[in-house]
Residue frames as a rotation matrix with the C-alpha (Angstrom) as fourth column:
MET 1
-0.661 -0.233 -0.713 -244.71
-0.746 0.102 0.658 -38.20
-0.081 0.967 -0.242 -70.12
THR 2
0.193 0.753 0.629 -247.49
-0.382 0.648 -0.659 -40.36
-0.904 -0.113 0.413 -71.51
LYS 3
-0.904 -0.425 0.048 -247.46
-0.164 0.449 0.878 -42.89
-0.395 0.786 -0.476 -74.30
ALA 4
0.173 0.931 -0.321 -250.19
-0.783 -0.067 -0.618 -42.99
-0.597 0.358 0.718 -76.92
ILE 5
-0.701 -0.350 0.621 -250.58
0.069 0.833 0.548 -46.36
-0.709 0.427 -0.561 -78.67
VAL 6
0.120 0.700 -0.704 -252.09
-0.832 -0.317 -0.456 -46.21
-0.542 0.640 0.544 -82.12
LEU 7
-0.185 -0.111 0.977 -252.90
0.267 0.950 0.158 -49.32
-0.946 0.290 -0.146 -84.14
GLU 8
-0.876 -0.141 -0.461 -252.55
-0.405 -0.301 0.863 -49.14
-0.260 0.943 0.207 -87.94
LYS 9
-0.179 0.853 -0.490 -255.34
-0.616 0.291 0.732 -51.65
0.767 0.433 0.473 -88.04
PRO 10
0.454 0.382 0.805 -257.09
-0.887 0.279 0.368 -53.75
-0.084 -0.881 0.466 -85.38
PHE 11
-0.621 -0.619 -0.482 -255.29
-0.605 0.769 -0.207 -56.95
0.498 0.163 -0.852 -84.40
VAL 12
0.529 0.847 -0.051 -257.56
-0.744 0.492 0.451 -59.96
0.407 -0.201 0.891 -83.79
ILE 13
-0.538 -0.589 0.602 -256.39
-0.787 0.608 -0.108 -62.64
-0.302 -0.532 -0.791 -81.29
LYS 14
0.764 0.644 0.019 -257.15
-0.584 0.704 -0.404 -65.91
-0.273 0.298 0.915 -83.11
PRO 15
0.421 -0.645 0.638 -255.18
0.330 0.764 0.555 -68.91
-0.845 -0.023 0.535 -84.28
TYR 16
0.729 -0.279 -0.626 -252.43
-0.655 -0.552 -0.516 -68.05
-0.201 0.786 -0.585 -86.78
SER 17
0.814 -0.568 0.125 -249.84
0.576 0.760 -0.300 -69.99
0.075 0.316 0.946 -88.75
ASN 18
0.005 -0.911 -0.412 -246.15
0.691 -0.295 0.660 -68.90
-0.722 -0.289 0.628 -88.71
LYS 19
-0.634 -0.269 0.725 -246.58
0.765 -0.356 0.537 -67.38
0.114 0.895 0.432 -92.10
GLU 20
0.335 0.827 0.451 -249.67
0.622 -0.554 0.553 -65.37
0.707 0.095 -0.700 -91.17
LEU 21
0.787 -0.039 -0.616 -248.24
0.556 -0.388 0.735 -64.18
-0.268 -0.921 -0.284 -87.86
SER 22
-0.259 -0.959 -0.116 -244.88
0.746 -0.275 0.607 -63.19
-0.614 0.070 0.786 -89.41
GLY 23
-0.379 0.214 0.900 -246.80
0.770 -0.467 0.435 -61.20
0.513 0.858 0.012 -92.09
LEU 24
0.674 0.734 0.076 -248.76
0.532 -0.555 0.640 -59.33
0.512 -0.391 -0.765 -89.48
MET 25
0.723 -0.473 -0.503 -245.59
0.412 -0.289 0.864 -58.60
-0.554 -0.833 -0.014 -87.48
ASN 26
0.932 -0.318 -0.174 -243.66
-0.332 -0.557 -0.761 -57.50
0.145 0.767 -0.625 -90.62
VAL 27
-0.056 -0.950 0.308 -240.78
-0.830 0.215 0.514 -59.93
-0.555 -0.227 -0.800 -90.03
SER 28
-0.316 -0.135 -0.939 -239.66
-0.741 0.653 0.155 -63.03
0.592 0.745 -0.307 -91.91
VAL 29
0.788 0.539 -0.298 -240.85
-0.294 0.754 0.588 -66.51
0.541 -0.375 0.752 -90.87
HIS 30
0.129 -0.835 -0.534 -237.22
0.559 0.506 -0.657 -67.23
0.819 -0.214 0.532 -89.88
VAL 31
-0.706 -0.373 0.602 -237.11
-0.197 -0.713 -0.673 -64.18
0.680 -0.594 0.430 -87.52
LEU 32
0.223 0.865 0.450 -240.50
-0.847 -0.056 0.528 -65.05
0.482 -0.499 0.720 -85.97
THR 33
0.728 0.013 -0.686 -239.36
0.097 0.988 0.121 -68.62
0.679 -0.155 0.718 -85.43
THR 34
-0.345 -0.929 -0.134 -236.17
0.443 -0.035 -0.896 -67.39
0.828 -0.368 0.423 -83.75
TRP 35
-0.474 0.291 0.831 -238.21
-0.666 -0.736 -0.122 -65.09
0.577 -0.611 0.543 -81.48
ILE 36
0.570 0.821 0.031 -240.61
-0.679 0.449 0.581 -67.90
0.463 -0.352 0.813 -80.53
LYS 37
0.403 -0.516 -0.756 -237.68
0.405 0.841 -0.359 -70.32
0.821 -0.162 0.548 -79.82
SER 38
-0.594 -0.685 0.421 -236.26
-0.029 -0.505 -0.862 -67.73
0.804 -0.524 0.281 -77.45
MET 39
0.039 0.714 0.699 -239.41
-0.877 -0.311 0.367 -68.11
0.480 -0.627 0.614 -75.33
GLY 40
-0.836 -0.492 0.245 -238.50
-0.549 0.731 -0.405 -71.72
0.020 -0.473 -0.881 -74.58
LYS 41
-0.846 0.494 -0.202 -241.00
0.461 0.867 0.191 -74.34
0.270 0.068 -0.961 -73.53
GLU 42
-0.676 0.613 -0.409 -243.42
0.038 -0.525 -0.850 -71.70
-0.736 -0.590 0.332 -72.22
ILE 43
-0.388 0.511 -0.767 -244.95
-0.855 -0.511 0.092 -71.32
-0.345 0.691 0.635 -75.69
GLY 44
0.076 0.355 0.932 -245.17
-0.048 0.935 -0.353 -74.93
-0.996 -0.018 0.088 -76.72
LYS 45
-0.885 -0.411 0.220 -245.39
0.166 0.163 0.973 -76.18
-0.435 0.897 -0.077 -80.29
PRO 46
-0.391 0.799 -0.457 -248.09
-0.898 -0.440 0.001 -75.23
-0.200 0.411 0.889 -82.86
ILE 47
-0.291 0.423 0.858 -250.70
0.058 0.903 -0.425 -77.83
-0.955 -0.074 -0.288 -83.53
ALA 48
0.319 0.303 0.898 -250.98
0.843 0.341 -0.415 -78.72
-0.433 0.890 -0.147 -87.22
GLY 49
-0.470 -0.660 0.586 -248.78
0.849 -0.519 0.096 -75.65
0.240 0.543 0.805 -87.95
VAL 50
0.089 0.580 0.810 -251.11
0.144 -0.812 0.565 -73.24
0.986 0.066 -0.155 -86.21
TYR 51
-0.929 -0.367 -0.045 -250.59
0.138 -0.230 -0.964 -71.40
0.343 -0.902 0.264 -82.92
SER 52
-0.114 0.922 -0.371 -253.60
0.935 0.226 0.273 -71.53
0.336 -0.316 -0.888 -80.59
ILE 53
0.570 0.437 0.696 -255.30
0.214 -0.897 0.388 -68.40
0.794 -0.072 -0.604 -79.19
ASN 54
0.949 -0.259 -0.179 -253.39
0.160 -0.092 0.983 -68.82
-0.271 -0.962 -0.046 -75.87
GLN 55
0.125 -0.962 0.243 -250.09
0.898 0.214 0.384 -69.17
-0.421 0.170 0.891 -77.70
VAL 56
0.002 -0.045 0.999 -250.83
0.720 -0.693 -0.033 -66.04
0.694 0.719 0.031 -79.79
LYS 57
0.901 0.362 0.238 -251.64
0.081 -0.680 0.728 -64.12
0.425 -0.637 -0.643 -76.60
LEU 58
0.641 -0.740 -0.204 -248.24
0.472 0.170 0.865 -65.11
-0.606 -0.650 0.458 -75.14
ILE 59
-0.149 -0.700 0.699 -246.45
0.989 -0.100 0.110 -64.05
-0.007 0.707 0.707 -78.34
VAL 60
0.283 0.348 0.894 -248.23
0.457 -0.868 0.194 -60.71
0.844 0.353 -0.405 -78.36
GLU 61
0.995 0.054 -0.081 -247.55
0.096 -0.359 0.929 -60.14
0.021 -0.932 -0.362 -74.63
THR 62
0.385 -0.921 -0.060 -243.90
0.641 0.220 0.735 -60.88
-0.664 -0.321 0.675 -75.18
PHE 63
-0.556 -0.684 0.473 -243.17
0.792 -0.265 0.549 -59.09
-0.250 0.680 0.689 -78.54
GLY 64
-0.707 0.290 -0.645 -246.02
-0.203 -0.957 -0.207 -56.47
-0.677 -0.015 0.736 -78.75
ILE 65
0.306 0.913 0.271 -249.06
0.252 0.197 -0.947 -55.96
-0.918 0.358 -0.170 -80.84
PRO 66
-0.421 -0.468 0.777 -248.43
0.854 0.085 0.514 -56.06
-0.307 0.879 0.364 -84.60
GLY 67
-0.082 0.379 0.922 -248.83
0.734 -0.602 0.313 -52.69
0.674 0.703 -0.229 -86.31
GLN 68
0.655 0.307 -0.690 -248.45
0.740 -0.442 0.506 -50.76
-0.150 -0.843 -0.517 -82.99
ILE 69
-0.062 -0.640 0.766 -247.06
0.455 -0.702 -0.549 -47.27
0.888 0.314 0.335 -83.12
VAL 70
0.360 0.115 -0.926 -246.09
0.925 -0.173 0.338 -45.67
-0.121 -0.978 -0.169 -79.78
ASN 71
0.102 -0.248 0.963 -246.01
0.305 -0.914 -0.267 -41.90
0.947 0.321 -0.018 -79.65
GLU 72
-0.203 -0.213 -0.956 -244.45
0.979 -0.076 -0.191 -40.32
-0.032 -0.974 0.224 -76.54
THR 73
0.193 0.295 0.936 -245.93
0.310 -0.923 0.227 -36.99
0.931 0.246 -0.269 -75.52
MET 74
-0.806 -0.514 -0.294 -245.11
0.461 -0.234 -0.856 -34.65
0.371 -0.825 0.426 -72.69
């Protein structure tokens, strides 16, 4: 069984605010904040309300790429 990953639109790793990132991930700011808090001190705090490129990479590695559709085929 193989998995095909299809992106609805390309996701660019760049600095994002909570609002921008939650919009891309199709969740509320509250839900995204809860997810990020569950990562503990590993993620750190956003600087001036914006997550750095490294922080965004960690978020994507933990919760997946926004807009990702996984199709399982045999």
